Z-matrix of the N, CA and C atoms (Angstrom, degrees):
N
C 1 1.445
C 2 1.516 1 109.15
N 3 1.266 2 115.35 1 139.41
C 4 1.462 3 119.23 2 -179.78
C 5 1.525 4 110.04 3 -89.82
N 6 1.318 5 114.49 4 169.44
C 7 1.458 6 119.06 5 179.33
C 8 1.520 7 111.27 6 -80.44
N 9 1.350 8 116.98 7 -7.41
C 10 1.461 9 119.76 8 179.12
C 11 1.527 10 111.35 9 -68.60
N 12 1.343 11 116.17 10 -28.76
C 13 1.456 12 119.03 11 177.52
C 14 1.521 13 108.51 12 -74.73
N 15 1.302 14 115.57 13 157.89
C 16 1.464 15 119.65 14 -179.06
C 17 1.521 16 109.22 15 -74.55
N 18 1.320 17 115.65 16 102.35
C 19 1.458 18 122.49 17 -175.57
C 20 1.519 19 110.52 18 -78.77
N 21 1.317 20 115.21 19 132.88
C 22 1.459 21 120.97 20 175.09
C 23 1.527 22 109.92 21 -93.32
N 24 1.344 23 115.83 22 -42.73
C 25 1.459 24 122.18 23 178.25
C 26 1.531 25 107.02 24 -138.58
N 27 1.328 26 115.95 25 137.67
C 28 1.460 27 119.25 26 179.76
C 29 1.523 28 110.41 27 -82.84
N 30 1.304 29 115.29 28 157.42
C 31 1.456 30 120.70 29 177.64
C 32 1.529 31 109.87 30 -64.47
N 33 1.315 32 116.97 31 -38.70
C 34 1.466 33 121.24 32 178.90
C 35 1.528 34 110.84 33 -59.05
N 36 1.320 35 117.02 34 -45.77
C 37 1.472 36 120.34 35 -179.56
C 38 1.526 37 110.94 36 -61.27
N 39 1.329 38 117.25 37 -41.12
C 40 1.467 39 119.67 38 -179.59
C 41 1.523 40 111.59 39 -71.00
N 42 1.327 41 117.46 40 -36.15
C 43 1.460 42 119.58 41 177.33
C 44 1.529 43 110.80 42 -65.53
N 45 1.310 44 116.89 43 -40.75
C 46 1.465 45 120.24 44 177.75
C 47 1.531 46 109.98 45 -66.70
N 48 1.323 47 117.44 46 -43.90
C 49 1.466 48 120.17 47 179.34
C 50 1.526 49 111.07 48 -62.91
N 51 1.318 50 116.97 49 -42.79
C 52 1.461 51 120.47 50 179.02
C 53 1.520 52 110.94 51 -66.11
N 54 1.317 53 116.73 52 -43.60
C 55 1.465 54 120.32 53 178.04
C 56 1.516 55 112.03 54 -60.78
N 57 1.321 56 116.78 55 -42.88
C 58 1.475 57 120.38 56 179.12
C 59 1.525 58 111.64 57 -67.21
N 60 1.335 59 116.81 58 -41.04
C 61 1.470 60 120.30 59 -179.90
C 62 1.524 61 110.83 60 -64.97
N 63 1.327 62 117.55 61 -45.56
C 64 1.461 63 119.13 62 -179.96
C 65 1.531 64 111.17 63 -71.12
N 66 1.333 65 117.24 64 -31.63
C 67 1.463 66 120.32 65 174.75
C 68 1.529 67 109.85 66 -62.26
N 69 1.317 68 116.74 67 -45.31
C 70 1.472 69 120.63 68 178.10
C 71 1.530 70 110.68 69 -62.36
N 72 1.329 71 116.90 70 -40.77
C 73 1.470 72 119.82 71 178.49
C 74 1.528 73 110.55 72 -63.89
N 75 1.330 74 117.16 73 -40.54
C 76 1.463 75 120.84 74 177.80
C 77 1.513 76 112.27 75 -63.47
N 78 1.324 77 116.29 76 -41.04
C 79 1.467 78 120.20 77 178.16
C 80 1.528 79 110.30 78 -64.23
N 81 1.327 80 117.01 79 -41.06
C 82 1.469 81 120.30 80 178.08
C 83 1.526 82 110.37 81 -61.97
N 84 1.330 83 117.07 82 -42.65
C 85 1.465 84 120.71 83 179.43
C 86 1.527 85 110.36 84 -62.96
N 87 1.327 86 117.72 85 -45.58
C 88 1.461 87 120.93 86 179.96
C 89 1.525 88 110.68 87 -63.10
N 90 1.326 89 117.33 88 -45.97
C 91 1.471 90 120.03 89 179.95
C 92 1.526 91 111.21 90 -64.00
N 93 1.320 92 116.92 91 -37.62
C 94 1.460 93 119.65 92 176.17
C 95 1.514 94 112.15 93 -65.66
N 96 1.322 95 116.95 94 -38.65
C 97 1.463 96 120.88 95 179.10
C 98 1.519 97 111.24 96 -67.79
N 99 1.329 98 117.07 97 -32.15
C 100 1.463 99 120.45 98 -179.39
C 101 1.526 100 112.34 99 -68.89
N 102 1.321 101 117.42 100 -14.76
C 103 1.462 102 119.93 101 175.56
C 104 1.529 103 110.97 102 -71.25
N 105 1.315 104 116.43 103 -15.84
C 106 1.461 105 123.01 104 177.86
C 107 1.533 106 107.75 105 -115.43
N 108 1.286 107 115.90 106 174.09
C 109 1.456 108 120.07 107 175.33
C 110 1.527 109 108.72 108 -73.11
N 111 1.337 110 117.05 109 138.46
C 112 1.462 111 119.87 110 -178.62
C 113 1.526 112 111.91 111 -112.56
N 114 1.303 113 117.42 112 6.82
C 115 1.465 114 120.60 113 -178.08
C 116 1.520 115 111.94 114 -99.10
N 117 1.334 116 113.53 115 -157.43
C 118 1.459 117 122.01 116 178.40
C 119 1.522 118 108.52 117 -117.85
N 120 1.323 119 115.16 118 152.21
C 121 1.463 120 120.26 119 169.59
C 122 1.522 121 107.34 120 -135.24
N 123 1.313 122 116.96 121 -168.27
C 124 1.467 123 119.42 122 -176.74
C 125 1.530 124 112.69 123 -63.51
N 126 1.323 125 118.47 124 -20.95
C 127 1.462 126 121.74 125 179.43
C 128 1.516 127 113.80 126 -91.40
N 129 1.321 128 117.21 127 -4.40
C 130 1.454 129 119.91 128 -179.55
C 131 1.512 130 111.15 129 117.75
N 132 1.320 131 116.92 130 -154.88
C 133 1.471 132 119.64 131 -176.71
C 134 1.533 133 111.30 132 -69.91
N 135 1.310 134 114.64 133 145.54
C 136 1.465 135 121.57 134 176.85
C 137 1.526 136 109.42 135 -77.21
N 138 1.341 137 118.25 136 166.32
C 139 1.469 138 120.91 137 -174.52
C 140 1.531 139 115.05 138 -58.67
N 141 1.317 140 118.51 139 -29.32
C 142 1.454 141 120.12 140 -177.35
C 143 1.522 142 114.39 141 -92.94
N 144 1.344 143 117.22 142 -2.24
C 145 1.470 144 120.58 143 -174.43
C 146 1.523 145 112.37 144 -60.31
N 147 1.310 146 117.16 145 -57.48
C 148 1.471 147 121.33 146 -177.14
C 149 1.526 148 111.88 147 -63.74
N 150 1.349 149 119.67 148 -49.40
C 151 1.478 150 118.51 149 179.29
C 152 1.532 151 113.08 150 -60.89
N 153 1.325 152 117.47 151 -34.47
C 154 1.456 153 120.41 152 -179.97
C 155 1.518 154 110.81 153 -61.32
N 156 1.317 155 116.95 154 -48.73
C 157 1.459 156 119.91 155 -177.70
C 158 1.524 157 112.31 156 -73.40
N 159 1.312 158 117.80 157 -31.73
C 160 1.465 159 120.04 158 173.41
C 161 1.526 160 109.61 159 -64.09
N 162 1.330 161 116.84 160 -41.99
C 163 1.459 162 120.88 161 176.12
C 164 1.516 163 112.39 162 -60.72
N 165 1.333 164 116.67 163 -40.36
C 166 1.471 165 119.62 164 177.25
C 167 1.525 166 111.31 165 -64.63
N 168 1.327 167 117.15 166 -38.53
C 169 1.466 168 120.56 167 177.69
C 170 1.530 169 109.72 168 -64.78
N 171 1.327 170 117.08 169 -41.40
C 172 1.470 171 120.72 170 178.03
C 173 1.528 172 110.46 171 -62.59
N 174 1.322 173 116.52 172 -42.32
C 175 1.467 174 120.64 173 178.52
C 176 1.527 175 110.51 174 -63.01
N 177 1.325 176 116.84 175 -45.14
C 178 1.466 177 120.14 176 -179.47
C 179 1.534 178 110.78 177 -63.02
N 180 1.325 179 117.05 178 -43.45
C 181 1.467 180 120.29 179 178.70
C 182 1.528 181 110.76 180 -64.27
N 183 1.313 182 116.89 181 -38.90
C 184 1.469 183 120.64 182 178.84
C 185 1.515 184 111.42 183 -64.80
N 186 1.325 185 116.48 184 -41.92
C 187 1.468 186 119.71 185 177.02
C 188 1.520 187 110.49 186 -64.85
N 189 1.326 188 116.80 187 -35.08
C 190 1.462 189 120.38 188 175.51
C 191 1.516 190 111.87 189 -63.94
N 192 1.322 191 117.05 190 -43.01
C 193 1.470 192 121.19 191 178.08
C 194 1.530 193 109.95 192 -63.03
N 195 1.326 194 116.33 193 -45.33
C 196 1.466 195 119.60 194 179.67
C 197 1.532 196 111.44 195 -63.44
N 198 1.334 197 116.64 196 -44.16
C 199 1.468 198 119.91 197 178.91
C 200 1.516 199 111.52 198 -62.17
N 201 1.309 200 116.58 199 -44.71
C 202 1.460 201 120.22 200 179.71
C 203 1.531 202 110.78 201 -64.32
N 204 1.320 203 116.75 202 -39.15
C 205 1.462 204 119.92 203 179.10
C 206 1.526 205 110.93 204 -62.07
N 207 1.329 206 117.34 205 -43.74
C 208 1.465 207 119.82 206 -178.74
C 209 1.527 208 112.09 207 -73.01
N 210 1.334 209 117.35 208 -32.76
C 211 1.466 210 119.25 209 178.49
C 212 1.527 211 111.62 210 -70.64
N 213 1.327 212 117.62 211 -36.69
C 214 1.463 213 121.18 212 -177.08
C 215 1.529 214 113.06 213 -92.43
N 216 1.319 215 117.36 214 -1.72
C 217 1.459 216 120.92 215 -174.72
C 218 1.524 217 112.35 216 -61.57
N 219 1.309 218 117.67 217 -40.98
C 220 1.464 219 120.74 218 -176.23
C 221 1.536 220 111.98 219 -73.01
N 222 1.325 221 116.54 220 -32.73
C 223 1.460 222 120.35 221 -177.47
C 224 1.516 223 112.93 222 -80.69
N 225 1.301 224 117.18 223 -33.60
C 226 1.461 225 120.25 224 -173.22
C 227 1.524 226 110.15 225 -118.26
N 228 1.284 227 116.28 226 130.48
C 229 1.471 228 121.26 227 177.62
C 230 1.531 229 108.78 228 -123.02
N 231 1.314 230 115.26 229 47.28
C 232 1.457 231 120.31 230 -177.61
C 233 1.522 232 111.33 231 -73.86
N 234 1.305 233 114.03 232 152.74
C 235 1.463 234 120.81 233 174.76
C 236 1.518 235 108.75 234 -90.16
N 237 1.320 236 116.57 235 137.20
C 238 1.461 237 120.23 236 173.94
C 239 1.521 238 109.83 237 -79.00
N 240 1.310 239 115.03 238 -46.29
C 241 1.461 240 119.63 239 177.58
C 242 1.524 241 108.79 240 -147.45
N 243 1.305 242 114.72 241 138.26
C 244 1.461 243 120.47 242 177.54
C 245 1.519 244 108.49 243 -96.99
N 246 1.312 245 115.42 244 172.83
C 247 1.470 246 119.55 245 177.79
C 248 1.524 247 110.93 246 -62.45
N 249 1.316 248 116.62 247 -38.18
C 250 1.465 249 119.99 248 179.56
C 251 1.525 250 110.83 249 -67.94
N 252 1.325 251 115.90 250 -41.36
C 253 1.463 252 119.93 251 177.89
C 254 1.517 253 111.59 252 -65.05
N 255 1.331 254 116.54 253 -39.77
C 256 1.465 255 120.73 254 178.32
C 257 1.524 256 110.23 255 -63.95
N 258 1.315 257 116.67 256 -39.15
C 259 1.469 258 119.58 257 178.06
C 260 1.531 259 110.82 258 -63.17
N 261 1.326 260 117.40 259 -38.68
C 262 1.468 261 120.48 260 177.91
C 263 1.531 262 111.34 261 -66.59
N 264 1.329 263 116.46 262 -40.36
C 265 1.468 264 120.11 263 178.18
C 266 1.525 265 109.86 264 -64.06
N 267 1.318 266 116.86 265 -43.30
C 268 1.467 267 119.91 266 179.48
C 269 1.532 268 111.76 267 -67.15
N 270 1.339 269 117.26 268 -32.10
C 271 1.462 270 120.26 269 176.75
C 272 1.524 271 111.10 270 -64.18
N 273 1.319 272 117.06 271 -25.22
C 274 1.463 273 121.02 272 175.08
C 275 1.523 274 110.97 273 -88.20
N 276 1.343 275 116.63 274 -44.28
C 277 1.460 276 121.48 275 -172.25
C 278 1.531 277 113.36 276 -71.66
N 279 1.308 278 118.45 277 -44.31
C 280 1.464 279 120.61 278 -175.13
C 281 1.531 280 112.98 279 -62.78
N 282 1.345 281 119.90 280 -45.68
C 283 1.468 282 117.79 281 175.11
C 284 1.533 283 112.46 282 -62.74
N 285 1.328 284 116.90 283 -34.53
C 286 1.456 285 119.86 284 178.57
C 287 1.529 286 110.97 285 -67.89
N 288 1.326 287 117.54 286 -39.30
C 289 1.460 288 121.12 287 175.85
C 290 1.524 289 110.45 288 -65.32
N 291 1.328 290 116.98 289 -40.60
C 292 1.467 291 120.25 290 176.79
C 293 1.521 292 110.75 291 -64.42
N 294 1.330 293 117.55 292 -37.22
C 295 1.463 294 121.70 293 176.35
C 296 1.524 295 110.58 294 -61.64
N 297 1.328 296 116.69 295 -42.73
C 298 1.459 297 120.51 296 -179.60
C 299 1.520 298 110.99 297 -62.79
N 300 1.319 299 117.03 298 -47.93
C 301 1.468 300 120.70 299 179.42
C 302 1.524 301 110.06 300 -67.35
N 303 1.330 302 116.49 301 -43.60
C 304 1.464 303 120.48 302 179.81
C 305 1.513 304 112.90 303 -62.57
N 306 1.319 305 117.93 304 -36.56
C 307 1.457 306 121.22 305 178.65
C 308 1.520 307 110.90 306 -67.64
N 309 1.321 308 116.16 307 -35.81
C 310 1.464 309 119.30 308 178.35
C 311 1.522 310 110.54 309 -69.34
N 312 1.317 311 117.64 310 -39.12
C 313 1.463 312 121.74 311 -176.91
C 314 1.528 313 111.85 312 -82.12
N 315 1.326 314 116.50 313 -45.69
C 316 1.468 315 121.13 314 -173.70
C 317 1.518 316 114.19 315 -98.08
N 318 1.314 317 117.88 316 -12.24
C 319 1.450 318 121.65 317 -175.08
C 320 1.522 319 109.70 318 102.86
N 321 1.313 320 115.63 319 156.97
C 322 1.455 321 120.18 320 -174.42
C 323 1.521 322 112.80 321 -66.97
N 324 1.314 323 117.76 322 -38.79
C 325 1.459 324 119.47 323 -176.16
C 326 1.526 325 112.07 324 -71.28
N 327 1.315 326 117.38 325 -43.13
C 328 1.466 327 120.05 326 177.77
C 329 1.529 328 109.68 327 -67.23
N 330 1.338 329 116.52 328 -41.08
C 331 1.462 330 120.19 329 177.35
C 332 1.518 331 111.91 330 -61.03
N 333 1.322 332 116.80 331 -40.71
C 334 1.463 333 120.90 332 178.05
C 335 1.518 334 111.10 333 -63.78
N 336 1.321 335 116.22 334 -44.67
C 337 1.457 336 120.76 335 179.39
C 338 1.528 337 111.20 336 -60.17
N 339 1.320 338 116.86 337 -48.88
C 340 1.469 339 121.51 338 -178.37
C 341 1.527 340 110.51 339 -64.50
N 342 1.326 341 116.75 340 -42.44
C 343 1.468 342 120.39 341 -179.68
C 344 1.525 343 110.87 342 -63.35
N 345 1.322 344 116.86 343 -51.41
C 346 1.462 345 119.52 344 -177.79
C 347 1.527 346 111.57 345 -62.27
N 348 1.315 347 116.57 346 -46.18
C 349 1.464 348 119.51 347 -179.73
C 350 1.531 349 110.79 348 -63.47
N 351 1.315 350 117.23 349 -44.42
C 352 1.465 351 120.66 350 -179.69
C 353 1.511 352 113.30 351 -62.90
N 354 1.328 353 116.54 352 -45.24
C 355 1.462 354 119.46 353 -179.69
C 356 1.527 355 110.52 354 -67.07
N 357 1.317 356 117.37 355 -40.30
C 358 1.465 357 119.42 356 179.35
C 359 1.532 358 111.33 357 -64.44
N 360 1.319 359 116.89 358 -40.79
C 361 1.468 360 120.24 359 -176.78
C 362 1.529 361 111.07 360 -75.91
N 363 1.338 362 117.01 361 -51.89
C 364 1.457 363 120.31 362 -170.61
C 365 1.523 364 114.29 363 -85.82
N 366 1.323 365 117.95 364 -30.43
C 367 1.458 366 118.90 365 178.67
C 368 1.522 367 112.01 366 -102.24
N 369 1.316 368 116.38 367 -37.16
C 370 1.456 369 119.63 368 -177.27
C 371 1.508 370 114.26 369 -86.39
N 372 1.331 371 116.76 370 -17.97
C 373 1.456 372 120.33 371 179.23
C 374 1.526 373 114.24 372 75.67
N 375 1.331 374 117.34 373 19.09
C 376 1.462 375 119.99 374 178.45
C 377 1.514 376 110.13 375 -76.62
N 378 1.309 377 116.36 376 155.98
C 379 1.465 378 121.15 377 177.05
C 380 1.521 379 109.64 378 -73.49
N 381 1.340 380 115.17 379 151.87
C 382 1.461 381 121.81 380 -176.40
C 383 1.530 382 113.00 381 -54.34
N 384 1.328 383 120.44 382 -51.20
C 385 1.471 384 118.87 383 -176.30
C 386 1.535 385 112.60 384 -59.84
N 387 1.317 386 116.48 385 -42.28
C 388 1.458 387 119.84 386 -179.69
C 389 1.527 388 111.10 387 -65.75
N 390 1.340 389 116.40 388 -45.74
C 391 1.468 390 120.75 389 -179.28
C 392 1.522 391 110.96 390 -63.11
N 393 1.322 392 117.95 391 -41.98
C 394 1.468 393 120.62 392 178.90
C 395 1.520 394 111.23 393 -66.39
N 396 1.329 395 116.98 394 -37.24
C 397 1.465 396 120.30 395 178.65
C 398 1.529 397 111.12 396 -66.64
N 399 1.324 398 116.61 397 -44.73
C 400 1.464 399 119.99 398 179.65
C 401 1.527 400 110.41 399 -65.70
N 402 1.325 401 117.31 400 -45.89
C 403 1.464 402 120.61 401 179.80
C 404 1.523 403 110.59 402 -62.17
N 405 1.323 404 117.23 403 -41.77
C 406 1.466 405 120.68 404 177.78
C 407 1.511 406 112.00 405 -65.73
N 408 1.324 407 117.07 406 -40.73
C 409 1.462 408 120.35 407 179.33
C 410 1.516 409 112.70 408 -65.53
N 411 1.317 410 116.63 409 -44.35
C 412 1.465 411 120.19 410 179.36
C 413 1.516 412 111.03 411 -66.84
N 414 1.330 413 116.91 412 -43.15
C 415 1.459 414 120.07 413 178.93
C 416 1.524 415 110.41 414 -63.92
N 417 1.328 416 117.72 415 -42.51
C 418 1.462 417 121.06 416 176.73
C 419 1.517 418 112.15 417 -61.86
N 420 1.332 419 116.12 418 -41.11
C 421 1.462 420 120.03 419 177.45
C 422 1.522 421 110.89 420 -61.67
N 423 1.342 422 116.91 421 -45.20
C 424 1.466 423 120.08 422 178.41
C 425 1.528 424 111.11 423 -61.29
N 426 1.332 425 116.83 424 -39.08
C 427 1.456 426 119.75 425 179.27
C 428 1.522 427 110.41 426 -62.31
N 429 1.320 428 117.01 427 -49.43
C 430 1.467 429 120.54 428 -179.36
C 431 1.528 430 110.20 429 -63.50
N 432 1.324 431 116.80 430 -42.22
C 433 1.455 432 121.06 431 -178.13
C 434 1.530 433 111.76 432 -61.76
N 435 1.315 434 116.98 433 -51.33
C 436 1.460 435 119.86 434 -174.52
C 437 1.516 436 113.51 435 -83.74
N 438 1.309 437 117.56 436 -44.90
C 439 1.463 438 120.44 437 -173.83
C 440 1.530 439 112.83 438 -78.87
N 441 1.304 440 116.96 439 -37.10
C 442 1.468 441 119.99 440 -175.25
C 443 1.522 442 112.34 441 -97.74
N 444 1.346 443 116.44 442 -54.39
C 445 1.462 444 118.80 443 -174.47
C 446 1.523 445 112.16 444 -74.58
N 447 1.325 446 117.16 445 -53.54
C 448 1.457 447 119.95 446 -178.50
C 449 1.529 448 112.78 447 -83.33
N 450 1.309 449 116.73 448 -17.35
C 451 1.463 450 124.32 449 -177.33
C 452 1.533 451 111.11 450 53.65
N 453 1.333 452 113.50 451 47.51
C 454 1.456 453 121.67 452 176.49
C 455 1.520 454 107.29 453 -115.19
N 456 1.324 455 117.73 454 102.84
C 457 1.467 456 118.60 455 -178.81
C 458 1.529 457 111.10 456 -70.62
N 459 1.320 458 115.76 457 129.75
C 460 1.457 459 121.08 458 177.48
C 461 1.531 460 109.32 459 -102.60
N 462 1.301 461 115.59 460 173.40
C 463 1.459 462 122.97 461 -175.77
C 464 1.530 463 111.22 462 -56.43
N 465 1.329 464 116.03 463 123.43
C 466 1.469 465 121.56 464 179.07
C 467 1.527 466 108.96 465 -108.19
N 468 1.305 467 114.90 466 153.54
C 469 1.453 468 120.79 467 179.07
C 470 1.513 469 110.98 468 -117.83
N 471 1.324 470 116.32 469 -167.24
C 472 1.466 471 120.03 470 -176.70
C 473 1.527 472 113.30 471 -67.18
N 474 1.317 473 117.58 472 -29.02
C 475 1.461 474 119.68 473 -179.34
C 476 1.532 475 111.73 474 -68.28
N 477 1.320 476 116.87 475 -41.78
C 478 1.455 477 120.02 476 177.26
C 479 1.522 478 110.86 477 -64.90
N 480 1.329 479 117.11 478 -37.73
C 481 1.454 480 121.93 479 178.02
C 482 1.537 481 109.94 480 -65.58
N 483 1.328 482 116.76 481 -39.90
C 484 1.457 483 121.11 482 178.57
C 485 1.531 484 111.32 483 -61.23
N 486 1.322 485 116.73 484 -39.37
C 487 1.467 486 120.69 485 179.99
C 488 1.527 487 112.96 486 -88.89
N 489 1.311 488 118.10 487 -0.49
C 490 1.466 489 121.45 488 177.91
C 491 1.518 490 113.98 489 76.71
N 492 1.334 491 117.52 490 26.27
C 493 1.454 492 121.25 491 179.07
C 494 1.520 493 107.65 492 -97.97
N 495 1.311 494 117.10 493 108.08
C 496 1.478 495 120.89 494 -179.06
C 497 1.497 496 108.44 495 -118.96
């Protein structure tokens, strides 16, 4: 992406944030490993040996990302995400977040139906009857697949309880 587009976050900022986050994770791993022995004994490696060295590798990679970000910062002014790109990401993320909350409140099958129908109608531009038929068919298939064939009960909500579907 060029800098001509309206940048919301720069690539440099995201590289620094990612480098710092992974550096912190590496430090946590190393400190956690140090609570155990990190050497060898007659039985082989101690419990902290592998996590300690993995943490060091994470730290080294994070320092590499940070160094590369600062070295290339002056030459490259790329955008990580533009306003238009962020809007597209949110158009995917927000319905998915609503599906997650809706599935917890209404049950997985009702949440699936509402999510599929909503995305097909509002994002896909499908007509209501077609979207409702597809969402109903897929939700019905999932119900038969999990509840009847595999006999794995999934999260139910108040609607399933009202109809006596357990």
